[in-house]
C-alpha positions in Angstrom: -15.6 7.6 -16.8 -16.1 5.0 -13.7 -14.8 5.7 -10.1 -11.7 3.7 -10.8 -10.5 5.0 -13.6 -7.8 6.9 -11.8 -6.4 3.4 -10.6 -4.3 3.2 -13.8 -3.1 6.7 -13.6 -2.4 6.9 -9.6 1.2 4.8 -9.3 0.9 6.5 -5.4 -1.8 6.8 -3.4 -2.3 7.7 0.4 -3.2 4.9 2.7 -6.7 5.6 2.6 -6.7 4.9 -1.3 -5.0 1.4 -0.8 -7.7 -1.0 -1.9 -8.1 -4.4 -3.1 -9.4 -2.6 -6.8 -5.5 -0.6 -6.5 -3.9 -3.5 -5.2 -5.2 -5.7 -8.2 -4.9 -3.0 -10.9 -0.8 -2.5 -10.1 -0.3 -6.6 -10.3 -0.1 -7.5 -6.4 -1.6 -10.0 -5.5 -1.2 -9.6 -1.0 -4.5 -8.7 1.2 -5.0 -5.1 1.7 -4.7 -5.3 5.4 -1.7 -7.3 5.0 -0.2 -4.5 3.3 -1.7 -1.9 5.7 -0.4 -3.6 8.3 3.1 -3.6 7.3 2.7 0.1 6.2 2.0 0.5 10.2 4.8 -1.8 11.3 7.2 0.6 9.4 8.4 -1.8 6.8 7.1 0.4 3.9 7.8 3.8 3.9 6.2 6.8 1.6 7.7 7.3 -1.6 6.2 11.2 -1.4 4.5 13.5 0.8 2.2 15.9 -0.4 0.5 18.8 1.9 -2.8 18.4 2.7 -6.0 20.3 2.2 -6.8 21.5 5.3 -6.6 24.7 7.4 -3.5 22.9 9.2 -0.3 22.4 7.4 -0.4 18.8 6.7 1.6 16.5 4.9 -0.3 13.4 3.6 2.3 10.0 3.0 1.5 8.1 -0.3 2.7 4.6 -1.1 4.0 3.9 -4.6 3.1 0.4 -6.0 6.3 0.1 -7.0 7.8 0.1 -3.2 5.2 -2.2 -1.7 6.0 -5.0 -4.8 9.7 -4.3 -3.7 8.6 -4.5 -0.3 6.4 -7.6 -0.6 9.2 -9.7 -2.8 11.8 -9.2 -0.7 9.7 -10.0 2.3 8.5 -13.4 0.7 12.0 -14.4 0.7 13.4 -13.7 3.8 10.2 -15.5 5.3 9.0 -12.1 6.9 5.6 -11.8 4.6 4.2 -14.9 6.2 4.5 -13.6 9.6 2.1 -10.5 8.9 -0.3 -13.0 6.9 -1.1 -15.1 9.8 -1.1 -12.4 12.0 -4.8 -11.4 11.3 -6.2 -13.8 9.0 -4.5 -12.3 5.9 -3.5 -15.2 4.1 -4.5 -15.7 0.5 
């Protein structure tokens, strides 16, 4: 089992596990930094929350590939996606 075997099964991941390999495995061609900046701006909402494993009560936000894809498609149609690509040099 390679370190990337989990990619095929992980339809929802925490923000820290959104990587170029994960995006590519789900057919998402956008840069990681663009996707994460859209999440930080509140344009992509978590698809679920799970309890963390630390001593304190913590919920971890998980983001689904489907939600990311739908949001990126909508933002592309409305022209909003280009602003995020230009914001940090995230053009494809």
